[in-house]
C-alpha positions as CSV (number, residue, x, y, z in Angstrom):
1,M,0.0,0.0,0.0
2,V,1.3,3.4,-0.9
3,D,1.9,5.9,1.9
4,Y,1.3,9.5,0.8
5,D,2.5,11.1,4.0
6,L,5.8,12.2,2.4
7,L,3.8,14.1,-0.2
8,V,2.0,16.3,2.4
9,P,4.9,18.8,2.8
10,Y,4.8,19.3,-1.0
11,G,1.1,20.3,-1.0
12,W,-0.7,16.9,-1.1
13,T,-4.2,17.2,0.5
14,E,-7.3,15.0,0.9
15,N,-9.0,17.0,-1.9
16,L,-6.1,16.2,-4.3
17,A,-6.2,12.5,-3.3
18,R,-9.9,12.4,-4.1
19,D,-9.4,14.1,-7.5
20,Y,-6.1,12.6,-8.6
21,L,-6.0,9.0,-7.4
22,P,-8.8,7.8,-9.7
23,L,-6.8,9.2,-12.7
24,L,-3.6,7.3,-12.1
25,P,-2.6,4.8,-14.8
26,D,-1.8,1.3,-13.5
27,G,1.6,1.1,-11.9
28,C,2.0,4.8,-11.4
29,V,2.1,7.1,-8.3
30,P,1.4,10.8,-8.0
31,A,4.4,13.1,-7.7
32,R,5.0,16.9,-7.7
33,V,7.4,18.6,-10.0
34,L,10.0,20.4,-8.0
35,R,12.3,21.6,-10.8
36,V,12.5,21.0,-14.6
37,D,15.7,20.5,-16.5
38,R,16.3,19.4,-20.1
39,G,14.8,15.9,-20.5
40,E,14.6,15.3,-16.7
41,C,12.9,16.8,-13.7
42,D,13.1,16.6,-9.9
43,V,9.9,15.3,-8.4
44,A,8.6,14.5,-4.9
45,G,6.8,11.2,-4.7
46,P,5.4,8.9,-2.0
47,S,8.9,7.6,-1.4
48,G,10.5,11.0,-1.3
49,P,12.3,13.2,-3.8
50,M,13.7,11.5,-7.0
51,R,14.9,12.2,-10.5
52,A,12.5,11.4,-13.3
53,R,12.6,11.4,-17.0
54,C,10.4,13.9,-18.7
55,P,8.5,13.3,-22.0
56,R,10.2,14.1,-25.3
57,A,9.9,17.6,-26.8
58,D,7.4,16.4,-29.3
59,S,5.2,14.7,-26.7
60,E,1.8,16.0,-25.8
61,L,3.1,16.3,-22.2
62,H,5.9,18.7,-23.4
63,G,5.7,21.9,-21.2
64,L,5.8,20.4,-17.7
65,C,6.4,23.2,-15.1
66,T,7.4,23.5,-11.5
67,G,4.3,22.9,-9.4
68,D,2.7,20.4,-11.7
69,W,1.3,17.1,-10.3
70,V,2.2,14.2,-12.6
71,C,2.0,10.4,-12.7
72,V,5.4,8.6,-12.4
73,D,5.9,4.9,-13.2
74,A,8.2,2.3,-11.5
75,E,11.0,3.2,-14.0
76,A,10.9,6.9,-13.0
77,N,9.2,8.0,-16.2
78,V,6.7,10.8,-16.2
79,R,3.7,9.2,-17.8
80,A,0.9,11.8,-17.5
81,L,0.1,15.3,-16.4
82,L,-2.6,15.6,-13.8
83,P,-5.2,18.4,-14.3
84,R,-3.9,21.8,-13.2
85,R,-6.0,23.8,-10.8
86,T,-4.3,27.1,-11.6
87,A,-1.5,28.2,-13.9
88,I,0.4,31.5,-14.1
89,R,0.9,32.1,-17.9
90,R,2.4,34.9,-19.9
91,S,2.7,35.3,-23.6
92,T,6.0,34.5,-25.3
93,A,7.9,36.6,-27.9
94,S,7.7,33.7,-30.4
95,R,5.8,34.1,-33.6
96,R,3.8,31.0,-32.7
97,S,1.8,33.0,-30.2
98,E,2.3,30.5,-27.4
99,A,1.8,30.9,-23.7
100,Q,4.6,30.2,-21.2
101,T,3.6,28.6,-17.9
102,L,5.6,30.2,-15.1
103,A,4.2,28.0,-12.3
104,A,1.4,25.6,-11.8
105,N,-1.1,24.8,-9.1
106,V,-0.3,28.0,-7.2
107,D,-2.6,29.4,-4.5
108,T,-0.9,32.6,-3.5
109,V,1.3,34.8,-5.7
110,L,3.7,37.3,-4.1
111,I,4.3,40.2,-6.5
112,C,7.6,41.5,-5.4
113,T,8.7,45.1,-6.0
114,A,11.7,46.8,-4.4
115,C,10.6,50.0,-2.7
116,D,14.1,51.4,-2.2
117,G,13.8,53.1,-5.7
118,D,11.1,54.1,-8.1
119,V,8.0,51.8,-7.8
120,D,6.4,51.1,-11.2
121,L,2.7,51.1,-10.7
122,G,2.0,50.0,-14.2
123,R,4.1,46.9,-13.9
124,I,2.3,46.0,-10.6
125,E,-1.0,46.3,-12.5
126,R,0.3,44.1,-15.2
127,M,1.4,41.4,-12.8
128,L,-1.9,41.7,-10.9
129,A,-3.8,41.0,-14.1
130,L,-1.6,38.0,-14.8
131,T,-2.2,36.7,-11.2
132,W,-5.9,37.2,-11.1
133,E,-6.3,35.5,-14.4
134,S,-4.3,32.5,-13.1
135,G,-6.9,31.8,-10.4
136,A,-4.4,32.5,-7.6
137,T,-4.7,35.2,-5.0
138,P,-2.1,38.1,-5.3
139,V,-0.2,39.8,-2.5
140,V,1.8,42.8,-3.5
141,V,5.1,42.8,-1.5
142,L,7.2,45.9,-1.2
143,T,10.6,44.6,-0.5
144,K,13.8,46.3,0.9
145,A,11.6,48.5,3.2
146,D,14.6,49.1,5.5
147,A,16.4,50.8,2.7
148,A,13.5,53.0,1.5
149,Q,13.3,56.6,2.3
150,W,9.6,56.6,1.7
151,I,7.2,53.6,1.1
152,P,4.3,54.3,-1.3
153,I,2.0,51.7,0.3
154,E,-1.2,53.8,-0.1
155,E,-0.4,54.5,-3.8
156,V,0.1,50.8,-4.4
157,R,-3.1,49.9,-2.5
158,A,-5.0,52.2,-4.8
159,V,-3.9,50.2,-7.9
160,A,-4.4,46.8,-6.2
161,P,-8.1,46.6,-5.3
162,G,-8.9,43.2,-3.6
163,A,-5.2,42.4,-3.0
164,A,-3.2,42.7,0.2
165,V,-0.2,45.0,0.1
166,V,2.7,44.5,2.6
167,A,6.0,46.2,3.1
168,V,8.8,43.9,4.3
169,S,12.5,43.8,5.0
170,A,14.1,40.4,4.6
171,D,17.2,41.7,6.4
172,T,15.5,43.0,9.5
173,S,12.4,40.7,9.4
174,A,10.1,43.7,9.5
175,G,6.7,42.8,8.2
176,L,7.5,39.1,7.7
177,D,5.0,38.1,10.4
178,V,2.2,39.9,8.6
179,L,3.3,38.4,5.2
180,T,3.5,34.9,6.6
181,A,0.0,35.1,7.9
182,L,-1.2,35.7,4.3
183,L,0.5,32.6,2.8
184,V,-1.9,29.9,1.7
185,G,-1.1,26.6,0.0
186,T,1.5,26.9,-2.8
187,V,3.2,30.3,-2.9
188,A,5.0,31.7,-5.9
189,L,7.2,34.7,-6.0
190,I,7.3,36.8,-9.2
191,G,8.9,40.1,-10.1
192,Q,11.9,41.7,-11.8
193,S,15.5,40.8,-11.2
194,G,16.7,42.7,-8.2
195,A,13.3,42.8,-6.5
196,G,14.7,40.7,-3.7
197,K,12.7,37.5,-4.4
198,S,15.4,35.1,-3.5
199,T,16.4,37.0,-0.4
200,L,12.7,37.0,0.7
201,A,12.4,33.3,-0.2
202,N,15.3,32.5,2.1
203,A,13.8,34.6,4.9
204,L,10.5,32.7,4.6
205,L,12.3,29.3,4.4
206,G,14.5,30.2,7.4
207,A,17.6,29.1,5.6
208,E,20.0,30.2,2.8
209,V,18.5,28.0,0.2
210,F,18.5,30.2,-2.9
211,A,21.6,32.2,-4.1
212,T,21.4,36.0,-4.0
213,R,23.3,38.8,-5.7
214,A,23.4,42.6,-5.2
215,V,21.9,44.9,-7.9
216,R,24.3,46.6,-10.2
217,S,25.7,49.8,-8.7
218,V,25.7,51.6,-12.1
219,D,22.0,51.5,-12.8
220,Q,20.5,49.7,-9.8
221,K,19.1,47.0,-12.0
222,G,19.0,43.4,-10.8
223,R,21.1,40.5,-12.1
224,H,19.5,37.1,-12.8
225,T,20.4,34.9,-9.9
226,T,17.6,32.4,-10.0
227,V,17.7,30.6,-13.3
228,H,15.3,27.8,-12.6
229,R,11.9,27.6,-11.0
230,E,12.2,25.5,-7.9
231,L,9.7,24.3,-5.3
232,R,10.5,23.9,-1.6
233,P,8.4,23.1,1.5
234,L,7.9,26.1,3.9
235,P,8.1,25.7,7.7
236,G,4.4,26.6,8.1
237,G,3.2,23.8,6.0
238,Q,2.9,25.7,2.7
239,T,5.2,25.3,-0.4
240,L,7.2,28.0,-2.1
241,I,8.2,28.4,-5.7
242,D,11.0,30.9,-6.5
243,T,11.1,32.1,-10.1
244,P,13.7,33.8,-12.3
245,G,13.3,37.6,-12.7
246,L,10.8,38.7,-15.3
247,R,12.0,41.3,-17.8
248,G,8.8,41.2,-19.8
249,V,5.3,40.3,-18.6
250,G,3.1,39.8,-21.7
251,L,-0.5,39.1,-21.1
252,W,-2.1,35.9,-22.3
253,D,-6.0,35.7,-22.5
254,A,-6.2,37.9,-19.4
255,A,-9.6,39.6,-19.9
256,E,-10.9,38.5,-16.5
257,G,-7.6,39.4,-14.8
258,I,-7.8,42.9,-16.2
259,E,-11.3,43.3,-15.0
260,R,-10.4,42.4,-11.5
261,T,-7.2,44.5,-11.5
262,F,-9.2,47.5,-12.7
263,S,-12.4,46.8,-10.8
264,D,-12.7,50.6,-10.0
265,V,-12.7,51.4,-13.7
266,E,-15.2,48.6,-14.5
267,S,-17.5,49.8,-11.7
268,L,-17.5,53.3,-13.3
269,A,-18.1,51.9,-16.8
270,A,-21.2,50.1,-15.5
271,A,-22.7,53.5,-15.0
272,C,-22.1,54.8,-18.5
273,R,-25.1,55.7,-20.6
274,F,-24.2,53.3,-23.4
275,D,-23.4,49.7,-22.8
276,D,-20.7,49.7,-25.5
277,C,-19.1,53.0,-24.3
278,A,-15.5,53.3,-25.4
279,H,-14.8,56.0,-22.7
280,S,-13.5,58.3,-25.4
281,T,-16.0,61.1,-26.4
282,E,-19.4,59.5,-25.7
283,P,-22.0,61.6,-23.8
284,G,-22.9,60.3,-20.4
285,C,-19.6,58.5,-19.9
286,A,-19.1,57.9,-16.2
287,V,-15.4,57.0,-16.7
288,L,-14.7,60.4,-18.4
289,A,-16.7,62.2,-15.7
290,A,-14.6,60.5,-13.0
291,L,-11.5,61.5,-14.9
292,D,-12.6,65.2,-15.1
293,S,-13.4,65.3,-11.4
294,G,-10.1,63.7,-10.4
295,E,-11.7,60.6,-8.9
296,L,-9.9,58.5,-11.5
297,P,-6.3,59.3,-12.3
298,R,-5.3,59.7,-15.9
299,R,-2.4,57.2,-15.4
300,R,-4.8,54.6,-14.2
301,L,-7.1,54.9,-17.2
302,D,-4.2,54.9,-19.6
303,S,-2.9,51.7,-18.0
304,Y,-6.3,50.1,-18.3
305,R,-6.6,51.0,-22.0
306,K,-3.1,49.8,-22.7
307,L,-3.5,46.3,-21.1
308,A,-7.0,45.8,-22.6
309,K,-5.7,46.7,-26.1
310,E,-2.6,44.4,-25.7
311,N,-4.8,41.6,-24.6
312,E,-7.2,42.0,-27.5
313,W,-4.3,42.1,-29.9
314,M,-2.8,38.9,-28.4
315,Q,-6.2,37.2,-28.7
316,A,-6.6,38.2,-32.3
317,R,-3.1,36.9,-33.0
318,T,-3.8,33.6,-31.3
319,D,-7.1,33.2,-33.2
320,K,-5.3,33.7,-36.5
321,R,-2.7,31.1,-35.5
322,L,-5.5,28.6,-34.7
323,Q,-7.2,29.3,-38.0
324,A,-4.0,28.7,-39.8
325,E,-3.4,25.4,-38.0
326,R,-7.0,24.3,-38.8
327,A,-6.5,25.3,-42.5
328,K,-3.3,23.3,-42.6
329,A,-4.9,20.2,-41.1
330,H,-7.8,20.5,-43.6
331,R,-5.3,20.7,-46.6
332,E,-3.5,17.6,-45.3
333,I,-6.8,15.7,-45.0
334,S,-7.8,16.8,-48.5
335,R,-4.5,15.6,-49.9
336,E,-4.9,12.3,-48.2
337,V,-8.4,11.8,-49.6
338,R,-7.2,12.6,-53.1
339,R,-4.4,10.1,-52.8
340,L,-6.8,7.4,-51.7
341,Y,-9.0,8.1,-54.7
342,R,-6.0,8.0,-57.0
343,D,-4.9,4.7,-55.6
344,R,-8.5,3.3,-55.9
345,D,-8.8,4.4,-59.5
346,S,-5.4,2.9,-60.4
347,R,-6.5,-0.5,-59.1
348,R,-9.5,-0.7,-61.4
């Protein structure tokens, strides 16, 4: 009989057992992906951590990510991907218009932003949209609070409706107790290089697990220290995924995430005279009225429009790719049908 107690520190619960165990192929056990390398991955199974072979690049299982739950056979081969509950996805720069999964089965996302310099509200809004769309709960973490002359916590709260905002210092432990109380389930850290993610991860883990580096003195920009996504158990019973720094955060099918991030704008839009109001020059536009009165900042509306336009463009690009793939498949089927007819006629 398989004992699943060793999976509990990696996020195994009774609910997962109920959902996943009936899906296991014969001879397989559930395991959680801790880290993915080329062709192999570290997983935590009922017998403890182990090295497993990942599917080939052309397999339908290609794209396994840290945080995934998988089926592993007796020969340490990953045989199947179990259904994801949540997934943090961003668009890639490839022409194939694909999504990149940053982490899977995440419950809480810590959006890390260093507050010892300029805080980019627009980037925070972008990462909030990404997080809300994933199905996880965002927490905005203003790191390096001990080095900040001024912490814009109220300004950040104004652009993060529905999300907790916490200022912390990993060096002095200030605010860590408040942050720890907000951690639920699997926790992922995202943010730019130099935001202090790995330093914060070490503080939460209570050990120097992840390597850290100082920002460049010339431009105060971060250097990539974390190069892999890696999952570790937390002392409080949760699990933690540290991720590499994000230079670009492209949205991928994030309409609902944008709505939640800009719930203040959406609430105003609901009071517009016309249902299809573009908030441009229409009479009776509640959004423009709020803009004129100062209730809605211009920067906030511009950011909303920018992300909505980007998301619409990405969706159109994706639809075109799918249409092209369907057309290609149709052409291949047509060629095969014509070949069969030619072969049939030649045998007569």
